[in-house]
C-alpha positions as CSV (number, residue, x, y, z in Angstrom):
1,X,25.0,-17.7,-22.4
2,X,25.2,-14.1,-21.6
3,X,26.7,-13.5,-18.3
4,X,28.3,-10.6,-16.3
5,X,31.8,-11.1,-14.9
6,X,33.8,-9.7,-11.8
7,X,36.8,-10.2,-12.0
8,X,37.5,-7.8,-9.5
9,X,36.2,-4.2,-8.4
10,X,35.5,-1.4,-11.4
11,X,35.0,-2.0,-15.1
12,X,36.7,-3.4,-17.5
13,X,38.2,-7.0,-18.1
14,X,40.0,-7.0,-14.7
15,X,36.7,-5.9,-13.4
16,X,32.5,-5.9,-14.3
17,X,32.2,-6.6,-18.0
18,X,30.0,-8.9,-19.6
19,X,30.7,-11.9,-21.9
20,X,28.7,-13.6,-24.5
21,X,30.3,-17.1,-24.3
22,X,29.9,-18.4,-20.9
23,X,29.0,-21.8,-20.4
24,X,25.3,-22.9,-19.1
25,X,26.3,-25.0,-15.9
26,X,25.1,-28.3,-15.8
27,X,23.0,-29.5,-13.6
28,X,23.7,-32.2,-11.0
29,X,21.9,-34.4,-8.2
30,X,19.5,-32.1,-6.0
31,X,20.1,-29.3,-8.1
32,X,18.3,-26.6,-10.1
33,X,19.2,-24.8,-13.4
34,X,16.8,-21.6,-14.0
35,X,16.2,-19.1,-16.3
36,X,16.7,-15.8,-14.5
37,X,13.9,-13.5,-14.8
38,X,15.1,-10.5,-12.4
39,X,18.0,-9.6,-10.8
40,X,17.7,-6.8,-8.1
41,X,20.4,-4.3,-7.6
42,X,21.4,-3.8,-3.4
43,X,23.6,-1.4,-2.0
44,X,26.3,-4.2,-1.4
45,X,26.9,-4.6,-5.5
46,X,27.4,-0.8,-5.5
47,X,30.0,-1.3,-2.5
48,X,31.2,-4.6,-4.4
49,X,32.1,-2.7,-7.6
50,X,33.7,0.6,-5.4
51,X,36.1,-2.2,-4.3
52,X,35.2,-2.4,-0.4
53,X,37.4,-4.3,1.5
54,X,34.7,-6.2,3.2
55,X,34.2,-8.1,-0.6
56,X,37.5,-7.6,-1.9
57,X,39.9,-8.3,1.2
58,X,42.7,-10.6,0.0
59,X,42.4,-12.9,3.1
60,X,38.8,-12.0,4.7
61,X,36.9,-10.7,1.5
62,X,34.0,-12.3,0.5
63,X,34.1,-12.1,-3.3
64,X,36.0,-14.4,-5.5
65,X,37.1,-13.0,-8.2
66,X,35.8,-14.2,-11.9
67,X,32.4,-14.8,-10.3
68,X,28.8,-13.9,-11.8
69,X,27.2,-11.2,-9.5
70,X,23.9,-11.2,-8.1
71,X,22.1,-12.5,-5.3
72,X,18.3,-11.2,-5.0
73,X,16.5,-13.0,-7.9
74,X,13.7,-14.7,-9.5
75,X,13.9,-17.1,-11.8
76,X,12.1,-20.0,-13.8
77,X,12.7,-23.8,-13.1
78,X,13.8,-24.9,-17.1
79,X,16.0,-27.8,-15.8
80,X,15.5,-30.5,-12.8
81,X,18.3,-32.8,-11.6
82,X,17.7,-36.2,-9.9
83,X,15.9,-35.5,-6.5
84,X,15.3,-32.0,-7.2
85,X,13.0,-30.3,-5.1
86,X,10.9,-28.1,-7.6
87,X,9.4,-28.9,-11.1
88,X,10.0,-27.4,-14.2
89,X,8.1,-24.2,-14.9
90,X,7.7,-23.4,-10.9
91,X,8.4,-19.2,-10.2
92,X,11.1,-19.8,-7.7
93,X,13.1,-17.6,-5.4
94,X,16.8,-18.9,-3.3
95,X,17.7,-18.0,0.0
96,X,20.8,-16.2,-0.9
97,X,23.6,-18.3,1.6
98,X,25.2,-21.3,1.7
99,X,26.5,-22.9,4.9
100,X,28.7,-25.7,5.5
101,X,26.4,-27.0,8.4
102,X,28.6,-28.5,10.5
103,X,30.6,-25.4,12.3
104,X,29.5,-24.3,15.7
105,X,27.2,-21.3,14.6
106,X,25.4,-24.2,11.8
107,X,25.1,-26.9,14.3
108,X,23.3,-24.1,16.9
109,X,20.7,-23.4,14.1
110,X,22.3,-19.8,12.9
111,X,23.3,-20.6,9.1
112,X,23.6,-17.5,8.0
113,X,26.3,-16.6,10.6
114,X,28.6,-20.1,9.2
115,X,32.5,-19.7,9.7
116,X,32.4,-20.5,5.6
117,X,29.0,-18.7,4.4
118,X,29.3,-18.2,1.1
119,X,26.7,-15.7,-0.8
120,X,25.6,-16.2,-4.2
121,X,26.5,-13.6,-6.6
122,X,29.9,-13.2,-4.1
123,X,31.5,-16.7,-3.3
124,X,29.8,-18.8,-6.3
125,X,28.3,-17.8,-9.2
126,X,25.1,-15.9,-9.1
127,X,22.0,-14.5,-11.4
128,X,23.5,-11.9,-13.8
129,X,23.2,-14.2,-16.1
130,X,20.4,-15.6,-18.6
131,X,20.6,-19.0,-16.6
132,X,22.0,-19.8,-13.2
133,X,22.4,-23.3,-11.0
134,X,20.6,-23.5,-7.7
135,X,22.8,-25.7,-5.2
136,X,21.0,-28.4,-3.6
137,X,22.1,-27.3,-0.2
138,X,20.0,-24.1,-0.9
139,X,16.1,-23.3,0.4
140,X,13.8,-22.4,-2.4
141,X,10.4,-20.7,-1.8
142,X,7.9,-21.4,-5.0
143,X,5.6,-18.6,-5.9
144,X,1.9,-19.2,-6.6
145,X,0.5,-18.9,-10.1
146,X,-0.6,-15.2,-11.0
147,X,2.7,-13.7,-9.3
148,X,4.6,-11.2,-11.0
149,X,8.2,-11.4,-11.5
150,X,8.3,-7.7,-10.5
151,X,6.7,-8.2,-7.4
152,X,8.4,-11.9,-6.3
153,X,12.2,-10.0,-7.2
154,X,11.5,-8.5,-4.2
155,X,11.8,-11.5,-1.3
156,X,15.5,-11.0,-0.7
157,X,15.5,-7.6,0.6
158,X,11.9,-8.0,1.8
159,X,13.6,-11.3,3.9
160,X,15.9,-9.0,5.4
161,X,13.4,-6.4,6.4
162,X,11.4,-8.8,8.0
163,X,14.4,-10.1,10.0
164,X,15.3,-6.8,10.7
165,X,11.6,-6.2,11.9
166,X,11.9,-9.2,14.0
167,X,15.0,-8.0,15.9
168,X,13.5,-4.8,16.6
169,X,10.7,-6.4,19.2
170,X,7.9,-3.6,18.2
171,X,5.3,-3.5,20.1
172,X,1.9,-1.9,20.0
173,X,2.2,1.5,20.9
174,X,5.9,2.1,19.7
175,X,6.9,4.6,17.9
176,X,9.2,3.3,14.9
177,X,11.9,5.9,13.3
178,X,13.3,4.4,9.6
179,X,16.2,6.1,8.3
180,X,17.2,5.7,4.9
181,X,13.8,4.8,3.0
182,X,15.2,2.5,0.0
183,X,14.4,-1.0,-0.8
184,X,15.3,-2.4,3.4
185,X,13.7,0.5,5.0
186,X,10.0,0.6,3.2
187,X,10.0,-3.0,3.3
188,X,10.1,-2.4,7.3
189,X,7.6,-0.3,7.3
190,X,5.7,-3.0,5.1
191,X,6.3,-6.0,7.4
192,X,5.5,-3.8,9.9
193,X,1.9,-3.4,8.8
194,X,1.8,-6.6,7.3
195,X,2.8,-8.7,10.1
196,X,2.3,-6.2,13.5
197,X,-1.2,-5.6,15.6
198,X,-1.5,-2.6,17.8
199,X,-0.9,1.0,17.0
200,X,2.7,1.3,16.1
201,X,3.6,4.7,14.7
202,X,6.0,4.7,11.8
203,X,8.2,8.0,11.1
204,X,10.4,7.8,7.7
205,X,13.2,10.1,7.4
206,X,15.6,10.5,4.1
207,X,16.7,13.2,2.2
208,X,14.9,12.2,-1.1
209,X,12.0,12.6,-1.8
210,X,10.6,10.2,-3.8
211,X,12.1,7.5,-1.4
212,X,9.9,9.3,1.2
213,X,6.7,9.1,-1.2
214,X,7.4,5.4,-1.4
215,X,7.4,5.8,2.3
216,X,4.1,7.0,2.7
217,X,3.0,4.4,0.0
218,X,4.5,1.4,1.8
219,X,2.5,2.7,5.2
220,X,4.4,5.0,7.0
221,X,2.3,7.6,9.3
222,X,4.5,10.6,9.1
223,X,7.8,11.3,6.5
224,X,10.8,13.7,7.3
225,X,12.8,15.6,4.7
226,X,16.3,16.0,6.6
227,X,17.1,18.4,3.7
228,X,14.5,20.8,5.0
229,X,13.3,19.5,8.3
230,X,14.7,18.9,11.7
231,X,14.1,15.4,12.7
232,X,15.1,15.3,16.5
233,X,12.1,18.0,17.0
234,X,9.7,16.4,14.6
235,X,10.1,13.0,16.5
236,X,10.0,14.5,19.7
237,X,7.0,16.5,19.1
238,X,5.2,13.2,18.4
239,X,6.3,11.4,21.5
240,X,5.9,13.9,24.1
241,X,9.4,14.8,24.1
242,X,10.5,11.4,25.0
243,X,12.1,10.3,21.6
244,X,11.1,7.2,19.3
245,X,11.2,3.3,20.8
246,X,12.7,1.8,17.9
247,X,15.2,3.3,15.3
248,X,16.2,1.4,12.1
249,X,19.5,2.3,10.2
250,X,18.9,1.3,7.1
251,X,20.9,4.6,5.4
252,X,24.4,3.0,5.3
253,X,25.7,6.3,6.6
254,X,27.7,7.2,9.2
255,X,25.4,10.0,10.3
256,X,22.3,8.0,10.8
257,X,24.2,6.0,13.3
258,X,25.0,9.5,15.2
259,X,21.1,10.7,14.7
260,X,19.7,7.2,16.0
261,X,21.6,7.0,19.2
262,X,20.4,11.1,19.9
263,X,16.9,10.5,18.8
264,X,15.8,7.4,20.5
265,X,14.3,7.2,24.1
266,X,15.8,6.1,27.3
267,X,16.0,2.4,26.9
268,X,15.2,2.5,23.4
269,X,16.5,0.0,20.4
270,X,18.9,1.0,17.5
271,X,18.4,-1.6,15.1
272,X,21.7,-1.8,12.5
273,X,20.9,-2.7,8.9
274,X,23.2,-0.1,7.2
275,X,27.1,-1.3,5.8
276,X,29.3,1.7,5.1
277,X,33.0,2.1,4.2
278,X,35.5,3.0,6.9
279,X,34.5,0.9,10.0
280,X,33.9,2.7,13.2
281,X,31.3,5.9,13.6
282,X,33.8,8.3,15.5
283,X,31.3,11.1,15.2
284,X,28.8,9.4,17.9
285,X,28.3,9.9,21.3
286,X,28.7,6.2,22.8
287,X,27.9,7.4,26.3
288,X,24.5,7.9,25.3
289,X,24.3,3.7,24.8
290,X,25.0,3.1,28.3
291,X,25.1,5.2,31.5
292,X,23.1,7.9,29.4
293,X,19.9,6.2,28.0
294,X,20.9,2.0,29.1
295,X,20.0,1.6,24.9
296,X,20.0,-2.1,23.5
297,X,22.0,-2.1,20.3
298,X,21.2,-4.9,17.8
299,X,22.8,-5.6,14.6
300,X,20.9,-8.0,11.5
301,X,22.1,-8.8,8.6
302,X,20.5,-11.0,5.7
303,X,16.9,-12.7,5.9
304,X,18.5,-14.0,9.4
305,X,18.6,-18.2,10.2
306,X,19.0,-19.7,6.8
307,X,15.6,-22.1,6.3
308,X,14.4,-19.5,9.4
309,X,10.8,-17.6,9.5
310,X,11.9,-14.5,7.3
311,X,11.5,-15.7,3.4
312,X,8.1,-18.0,4.2
313,X,6.7,-14.7,5.3
314,X,8.2,-12.9,2.4
315,X,6.9,-14.5,0.1
316,X,3.7,-14.6,2.0
317,X,3.4,-10.8,1.4
318,X,4.0,-11.1,-2.0
319,X,1.7,-13.4,-2.9
320,X,-0.9,-11.2,-0.3
321,X,-3.9,-9.1,-2.2
322,X,-2.0,-5.9,-3.2
323,X,-4.3,-4.0,-0.8
324,X,-2.3,-5.3,2.0
325,X,1.2,-4.6,0.5
326,X,0.9,-1.5,-1.2
327,X,4.6,-0.9,-1.3
328,X,5.0,-3.4,-4.2
329,X,3.2,-0.8,-6.4
330,X,6.4,1.6,-6.0
331,X,9.2,-1.0,-5.1
332,X,10.6,-1.9,-9.0
333,X,11.2,1.7,-10.5
334,X,13.9,0.4,-13.4
335,X,14.4,-2.3,-15.6
336,X,17.5,-3.1,-17.7
337,X,18.7,-5.4,-20.1
338,X,21.9,-7.4,-19.3
339,X,24.1,-5.1,-21.3
340,X,23.2,-2.1,-19.6
341,X,24.6,-3.5,-16.1
342,X,26.8,-0.6,-16.6
343,X,24.5,2.6,-16.3
344,X,22.5,0.6,-14.0
345,X,25.4,0.5,-11.5
346,X,26.5,4.1,-11.9
347,X,23.2,5.0,-11.5
348,X,22.6,2.8,-8.1
349,X,26.1,4.1,-6.8
350,X,25.7,7.9,-7.0
351,X,23.4,9.1,-4.6
352,X,22.8,12.1,-6.7
353,X,21.6,10.0,-9.9
354,X,19.5,8.0,-7.7
355,X,17.4,11.0,-6.8
356,X,17.4,12.3,-10.5
357,X,15.9,8.8,-11.3
358,X,13.5,8.5,-8.7
359,X,15.1,5.0,-7.8
360,X,13.7,2.6,-5.2
361,X,14.8,-0.8,-6.8
362,X,16.5,-1.5,-10.1
363,X,16.5,-4.7,-11.6
364,X,18.3,-6.3,-14.5
365,X,16.1,-8.4,-17.3
366,X,17.4,-11.0,-19.4
367,X,14.6,-10.9,-21.2
368,X,15.0,-7.1,-21.9
369,X,15.8,-6.2,-25.6
370,X,19.3,-4.9,-25.5
371,X,18.5,-1.1,-25.9
372,X,15.6,-1.1,-24.4
373,X,15.2,0.6,-20.6
374,X,11.6,0.1,-18.3
375,X,10.6,2.8,-16.0
376,X,7.6,2.8,-14.4
377,X,6.0,6.3,-14.0
378,X,6.8,8.8,-11.7
379,X,10.6,7.0,-12.2
380,X,12.9,8.2,-15.5
381,X,16.6,8.4,-16.9
382,X,18.1,11.6,-17.4
383,X,18.5,12.8,-21.1
384,X,22.1,13.3,-20.4
385,X,22.6,9.3,-19.8
386,X,20.6,8.4,-23.0
387,X,23.5,7.5,-25.6
388,X,23.2,5.6,-29.0
389,X,19.7,3.9,-30.1
390,X,19.0,3.2,-25.9
391,X,14.8,3.5,-25.7
392,X,13.2,4.3,-22.4
393,X,10.1,2.7,-22.6
394,X,7.2,3.3,-19.6
395,X,6.1,-0.3,-18.2
396,X,3.5,-2.2,-19.7
397,X,1.6,-2.8,-16.6
398,X,1.9,0.4,-14.7
399,X,3.4,0.3,-11.0
400,X,1.7,3.1,-9.4
401,X,3.9,5.6,-8.2
402,X,2.4,8.9,-5.9
403,X,2.8,11.9,-7.8
404,X,4.3,14.3,-5.6
405,X,5.5,14.1,-1.6
406,X,2.3,14.2,0.6
407,X,3.0,16.4,3.8
408,X,4.3,14.5,6.9
409,X,1.5,15.2,8.5
410,X,-1.2,12.5,7.2
411,X,-4.2,12.8,9.4
412,X,-6.5,13.9,7.3
413,X,-6.6,17.8,7.9
414,X,-7.3,20.4,5.9
415,X,-8.8,20.0,2.3
416,X,-9.6,17.3,0.6
417,X,-7.5,18.1,-2.3
418,X,-5.8,14.8,-4.2
419,X,-7.9,12.1,-1.9
420,X,-9.2,9.7,-3.4
421,X,-13.2,9.6,-2.4
422,X,-15.8,6.5,-2.8
423,X,-18.9,7.7,-2.7
424,X,-21.5,4.7,-3.3
425,X,-25.1,5.5,-4.8
426,X,-24.0,9.0,-6.1
427,X,-25.7,9.2,-9.3
428,X,-28.4,11.1,-8.2
429,X,-30.2,12.6,-5.1
430,X,-28.1,12.6,-1.2
431,X,-25.5,10.7,-2.9
432,X,-25.0,13.0,-6.0
433,X,-24.8,16.0,-4.1
434,X,-22.3,14.5,-2.2
435,X,-20.1,14.0,-4.6
436,X,-20.4,17.4,-6.1
437,X,-19.7,19.0,-2.5
438,X,-16.6,17.0,-2.3
439,X,-15.3,17.2,-6.0
440,X,-15.2,21.0,-5.6
441,X,-13.1,20.6,-2.4
442,X,-10.4,18.9,-4.6
443,X,-11.1,15.0,-4.0
444,X,-10.8,13.0,-7.1
445,X,-14.4,11.3,-6.4
446,X,-15.4,8.1,-8.1
447,X,-19.1,8.1,-8.5
448,X,-21.2,4.7,-8.5
449,X,-24.6,3.7,-9.9
450,X,-26.2,0.3,-10.9
451,X,-25.9,0.8,-14.5
452,X,-23.9,3.3,-16.6
453,X,-27.7,5.0,-17.3
454,X,-28.4,5.4,-13.6
455,X,-28.3,9.2,-13.3
456,X,-31.3,9.4,-16.6
457,X,-33.9,8.1,-14.2
458,X,-34.6,11.1,-12.4
459,X,-33.8,14.8,-13.2
460,X,-31.8,16.0,-10.2
461,X,-30.8,19.0,-11.6
462,X,-30.2,21.9,-8.8
463,X,-27.9,24.6,-8.1
464,X,-24.8,22.5,-7.8
465,X,-25.6,19.2,-10.4
466,X,-26.9,19.3,-13.7
467,X,-29.1,16.9,-15.8
468,X,-26.9,14.3,-17.3
469,X,-27.7,10.7,-19.2
470,X,-24.7,8.4,-18.0
471,X,-22.2,8.1,-15.2
472,X,-19.2,8.9,-17.4
473,X,-20.9,11.8,-18.3
474,X,-21.3,12.8,-14.7
475,X,-17.8,12.3,-13.8
476,X,-16.5,14.2,-16.7
477,X,-18.3,17.4,-14.6
478,X,-15.8,17.9,-12.3
479,X,-11.6,17.5,-12.7
480,X,-10.1,13.7,-12.0
481,X,-13.0,11.6,-11.0
482,X,-14.2,8.7,-12.6
483,X,-17.3,6.2,-11.8
484,X,-17.8,2.6,-11.5
485,X,-20.4,0.3,-12.0
486,X,-22.8,-2.5,-10.1
487,X,-24.8,-4.2,-7.6
488,X,-22.7,-4.0,-4.1
489,X,-25.0,-6.3,-2.5
490,X,-22.6,-8.8,-4.3
491,X,-19.1,-9.2,-2.8
492,X,-17.8,-9.9,-6.4
493,X,-19.0,-7.1,-7.8
494,X,-17.5,-5.0,-4.9
495,X,-14.3,-5.9,-5.2
496,X,-13.8,-5.8,-9.0
497,X,-15.2,-2.2,-8.2
498,X,-12.4,-1.4,-5.9
499,X,-9.6,-3.0,-7.8
500,X,-11.1,-0.7,-11.2
501,X,-10.4,2.7,-8.5
502,X,-7.0,1.3,-8.0
503,X,-6.6,0.7,-11.4
504,X,-7.4,4.5,-12.0
505,X,-6.9,6.3,-8.5
506,X,-4.3,4.1,-6.8
507,X,-5.8,4.0,-3.2
508,X,-9.5,4.9,-1.6
509,X,-8.6,7.7,1.3
510,X,-12.4,8.2,1.9
511,X,-15.3,6.2,2.1
512,X,-18.7,7.5,1.7
513,X,-21.4,4.9,1.9
514,X,-24.9,6.0,0.4
515,X,-26.3,3.4,-1.4
516,X,-29.4,2.6,-0.2
517,X,-33.2,2.7,-0.4
518,X,-36.7,2.0,0.0
519,X,-38.6,-0.5,-2.1
520,X,-41.6,0.9,-4.3
521,X,-44.9,0.0,-5.3
522,X,-46.3,1.6,-7.9
523,X,-45.9,2.7,-11.5
524,X,-47.8,1.1,-14.6
525,X,-47.1,-2.8,-13.9
526,X,-47.6,-2.3,-9.9
527,X,-44.0,-3.9,-9.8
528,X,-41.8,-3.9,-6.2
529,X,-38.6,-2.0,-7.3
530,X,-36.4,0.2,-5.6
531,X,-36.7,3.6,-7.6
532,X,-40.3,4.1,-8.4
533,X,-43.6,4.3,-6.7
534,X,-45.0,4.9,-3.3
535,X,-42.5,3.4,-0.4
536,X,-43.6,0.3,0.8
537,X,-45.7,1.1,4.0
538,X,-44.6,-2.2,5.8
539,X,-45.6,-3.3,9.2
540,X,-43.9,-6.0,11.3
541,X,-46.5,-8.3,11.2
542,X,-47.9,-8.4,7.8
543,X,-44.5,-7.5,5.7
544,X,-43.3,-10.3,3.0
545,X,-40.1,-11.6,3.9
546,X,-38.9,-11.3,0.4
547,X,-39.4,-7.5,0.7
548,X,-37.7,-7.4,4.2
549,X,-34.6,-9.1,2.9
550,X,-34.5,-6.5,-0.4
551,X,-34.8,-4.0,2.2
552,X,-32.2,-4.9,4.5
553,X,-29.7,-5.9,1.2
554,X,-30.5,-2.4,-0.4
555,X,-29.5,-0.5,2.7
556,X,-27.6,-2.2,5.2
557,X,-25.7,-5.2,3.3
558,X,-24.7,-2.6,0.2
559,X,-22.8,-0.8,3.7
560,X,-21.6,-4.1,5.1
561,X,-20.2,-5.4,1.9
562,X,-17.9,-1.9,1.0
563,X,-16.8,-1.4,4.6
564,X,-15.4,-4.8,4.5
565,X,-13.8,-4.4,1.6
566,X,-12.1,-1.2,1.5
567,X,-11.4,-0.9,5.1
568,X,-9.2,-4.0,4.8
569,X,-6.7,-1.3,2.8
570,X,-7.0,1.6,5.3
571,X,-5.7,-1.0,8.2
572,X,-2.4,-1.1,6.1
573,X,-1.9,2.3,5.3
574,X,-3.4,3.1,9.1
575,X,-5.2,6.1,7.8
576,X,-8.9,6.5,5.9
577,X,-12.3,8.1,6.8
578,X,-15.3,6.3,6.4
579,X,-18.9,7.9,6.9
580,X,-22.0,6.0,6.2
581,X,-25.2,7.4,5.3
582,X,-28.1,6.4,7.6
583,X,-31.8,8.1,8.3
584,X,-33.3,9.6,11.6
585,X,-35.7,6.7,11.1
586,X,-33.2,4.1,12.3
587,X,-33.3,6.1,15.6
588,X,-36.9,6.2,17.0
589,X,-39.9,3.7,16.8
590,X,-42.1,3.5,13.9
591,X,-45.6,1.6,13.0
592,X,-44.8,1.6,9.6
593,X,-41.8,1.6,7.4
594,X,-40.4,-1.1,9.7
595,X,-38.0,-2.4,7.6
596,X,-36.3,0.6,6.7
597,X,-36.1,1.4,9.7
598,X,-34.5,-1.5,11.0
599,X,-31.7,-1.4,8.5
600,X,-31.0,1.7,8.8
601,X,-30.7,1.3,12.7
602,X,-28.5,-1.8,11.4
603,X,-26.4,0.6,9.8
604,X,-26.3,3.0,12.9
605,X,-25.1,0.3,15.0
606,X,-22.6,-1.2,12.5
607,X,-21.1,2.0,12.7
608,X,-20.5,2.0,16.4
609,X,-18.8,-1.5,15.9
610,X,-16.5,-0.9,13.3
611,X,-15.3,2.5,15.2
612,X,-14.1,0.6,17.8
613,X,-12.7,-2.1,15.8
614,X,-10.3,0.4,13.1
615,X,-9.8,2.8,16.2
616,X,-6.5,1.5,16.9
617,X,-5.8,2.2,13.1
618,X,-6.6,5.8,12.9
619,X,-9.7,4.8,10.8
620,X,-12.3,7.3,12.0
621,X,-16.1,6.0,11.3
622,X,-18.8,8.4,11.1
623,X,-22.7,8.0,10.6
624,X,-25.2,10.8,9.1
625,X,-28.7,9.8,10.2
626,X,-30.9,12.8,7.5
627,X,-34.0,13.5,8.3
628,X,-36.9,13.6,4.9
629,X,-35.1,15.0,2.5
630,X,-36.3,16.4,-0.8
631,X,-34.9,15.2,-4.0
632,X,-36.5,14.3,-7.5
633,X,-37.3,10.7,-6.9
634,X,-38.8,11.6,-3.4
635,X,-41.5,14.1,-4.8
636,X,-42.0,11.4,-7.9
637,X,-42.1,8.4,-6.2
638,X,-44.8,10.5,-3.4
639,X,-46.9,12.1,-6.2
640,X,-50.2,13.2,-4.7
641,X,-49.1,12.4,-1.7
642,X,-46.6,14.9,-1.2
643,X,-47.7,17.9,0.7
644,X,-44.7,20.5,1.5
645,X,-46.6,22.3,3.8
646,X,-47.5,20.0,5.8
647,X,-44.5,18.3,6.6
648,X,-42.7,21.3,7.7
649,X,-44.5,21.9,10.7
650,X,-42.9,18.5,12.0
651,X,-40.0,20.6,11.8
652,X,-38.0,23.0,14.1
653,X,-36.9,24.8,11.4
654,X,-39.8,25.2,9.2
655,X,-38.5,23.8,6.1
656,X,-37.2,20.0,4.4
657,X,-34.1,18.8,4.2
658,X,-32.1,19.2,0.9
659,X,-29.8,16.8,-0.2
660,X,-27.0,19.6,0.3
661,X,-28.0,19.5,3.6
662,X,-26.3,16.2,4.2
663,X,-23.3,16.8,2.0
664,X,-22.3,19.3,3.8
665,X,-22.3,17.4,6.8
666,X,-20.2,14.6,5.1
667,X,-17.6,17.5,4.3
668,X,-17.6,18.5,8.0
669,X,-16.8,14.6,8.6
670,X,-13.8,14.8,6.3
671,X,-12.3,18.0,7.7
672,X,-9.5,18.5,10.4
673,X,-12.1,19.5,13.3
674,X,-13.9,16.0,13.4
675,X,-10.4,14.4,13.5
676,X,-11.8,13.1,16.9
677,X,-14.7,12.2,15.8
678,X,-15.9,8.6,15.8
679,X,-18.5,6.3,16.3
680,X,-21.2,9.3,15.9
681,X,-24.6,9.9,14.6
682,X,-25.2,13.0,13.2
683,X,-28.5,13.8,12.7
684,X,-29.5,16.3,10.2
685,X,-33.1,16.9,10.8
686,X,-33.4,20.4,10.9
687,X,-34.9,19.3,14.7
688,X,-37.6,17.0,13.9
689,X,-36.5,14.5,16.7
690,X,-35.3,16.3,19.4
């Protein structure tokens, strides 16, 4: 089989080189043979290649000459020894440490600190090969069906991140700084968002913009570009001058240690994750640890105790809905064949090249053609590195990356430029006007209707809209916008709509719930439906239960299903806005149109309840309650009973409301000026209910 062999640091026969005739391992009792599907490249691989004494010291170094490198991997089981712990075809990952299970540390339960610890890829053969032997004492973890190899390879670094998070003892209300937003750093951010409840503010700091980008995607509240900004000033500005509660050093740079001691508050907690060559950091003010600040300084390594809690939780995160672990979208950026291991390592060990390639996690994939490199959108390989017949192709299944660095102030302030806004019920009327208004402010609006031809039912031509026949045509009027179709009373259809938006747009920043309406009686058939004829003028005694159910479904259930689905991803990213469209009918008692009033009142109260639930996640939830609003459908449905002059007398401003009035109110609720508003019912009725 083909394999990378390390006879020592550097390249060549005495260092790292590839061999084509390495023997496929035999499988003994309790052992497994896996076909390696992907091997992640780690910072420790770069240090091994560069000759760090930590790995190659003749007396105490971790590495054995002639070893096959690679310790973070995923593979498919192809052969099982007697009493093996897996089945052929299982996709598995394996904890990287092999312990003696007899020394003092092992007997104390800390197998990862074993006196005779061996690691795959260092002390025993690892995964930079076509096949790999899994020893019987290794804890293995199986992935459920449907988990991709590209996601699964994140397990080892994510276990390190989870163990580091545990060592940080983070509490709700803490401000946490992540220094170094590579694989481990963004994994810590993602783990905090997934496992820790409460309002934890996360600040990511780095010199490389693409890593700051990834930190935002993982769930950081703020990021600081160290090449242009003063991190100390920024951190103090977010903590009333105290400093951070917890600081994770993930960069492996001595300067980050010095900064961390200064960025922390008194009695803060410093978690040291990174490794660097050269030992002690002499520039750091060590007096800050004791006399000045009384800091807790904590070390962390590997994924914690072997067969401990970190690895199973890493597999849980990877197997969860992508909405809950968005960092996986931007985790694996490059896939190299084994034959290009030298190019991959050269990028890994050179910070300038890492930045130029916009790399987060690079992997070796034995299944790739020897001259093919696969990159995710947003990542690249500089032209000067492409030699011979080397081909660069985009990932078959795009892995969304944020295309540009966002401001480190992530509260939704200022214009909506670039924000993804889903406006339900936006094929016509008020919803369409809202979509048009937000699109004019630069938002990437996703329009919605129950069918492709939704807009064709009525001519909603106004000064800000024009006649269109399909949702596709409607969305094409506005740059960067899209559409989804479906009945939002059905949760499965809601899920499909959200998945479609994620595929096209990557996320949802703002949800506007406008889908709804009364049922009507009319048309040639007298059929009760949601789009034509006189609105049902029901009362509280004689309304048919079927009508009551339809009205509640149209107005409240559509809002509930969409908010349930979209708020989950907003909670992970700890940002977002939800605007519901209610009605003044839900604010006042009325003898007719009872179910419409009740359904809108339900929307109002749900707004307040959801606002209380989501306030700790910095998600605002508000509701607009429009008064009588003239739309094409409104006029058509009322027919001869439409009397514009009579209705004006009920309104302080002496006019009907227009769809644009509600759209303007929604725009205000998405602006910086209302960032402190949540749980509010805003009446837009011209004073009709004063």
